[in-house]
N, C-alpha and C positions, 0 to 999 in steps of 0.2 A: 586956353593956356595948357590945360592938361593934355589936350589932343596934340599940341605941338611937342610937348615933352615926350609923349608916347611915340610920336612919329620919329623924333630925333633919337630916342632910345633904340627903336627898331632899326633905324639906319646905322647907328653905331654898331649894333650887334651884327648886322649884315656885313659891314665893312670888316669887322673883326674875323668873321667866318671866312670872308674872301681872303683876308691876309693870311690866315692859317693855312688855307688851301694853297695859296700861292707859295708860301714858305715851304710847304711839303713838296710841291712840284719842283721848287728850286733845289732842295736837298736831293731829290731823286735824280734830277738832271745833272747835278754836280757829281753825284756818284757815278752816273753813266759816263760823264766826261773823264773822271779819274780812271775808270775802267778802260776807256778807249786810249787814254794817254799811256797807261801801263802796258797795254797790249802793243802799242806802237813802239814803246821803249824796249820791250822785251824781244821784239822782232829783230832778226838779224839785218833785215833791210826794211825800209819804210815802204811797204807795198801798197798797192792800190786798195786792198781790202781795209787796211788800217786807216788810210786817208778817207775812204768812204764812211767808215764808222765815226770818225771825228767830225766829218762834214754833217752827218746825220744828227749827231748830238748837238752841234752848234746851231743847226737849223731848228731843232726842237726848242732850244733855249730862246732863240729869237721869236719863234712862233708863240711860245708861252708868254714872253714879255709883251708882244703885240696884243695878245688876247686879254691880258691883265689890263693893259693901258686902255683898250677899247671898252672893256667892262667898266672901268672907273669913269670913263667919259660918259657912258650911257647913264650910269648911276647919278652923276652930277647933274644931268639934265632933268632927272625925275623930280 
């Protein structure tokens, strides 16, 4: 019984750490997206460079979401 409690406590701690890391990444990515949006808005014309920056940020968000999802799937199987 104590072993199960210790295992579950460790798992909860790990999930909390993962959550904190994911939340930090989300804030960083959101800040990058805001920066890209402001750059695009301030531009006289919506150039290729601004579009590339927004595309890069959105791809980063998707990649981070996929990595978090896969990480959670792996942990659920352990």
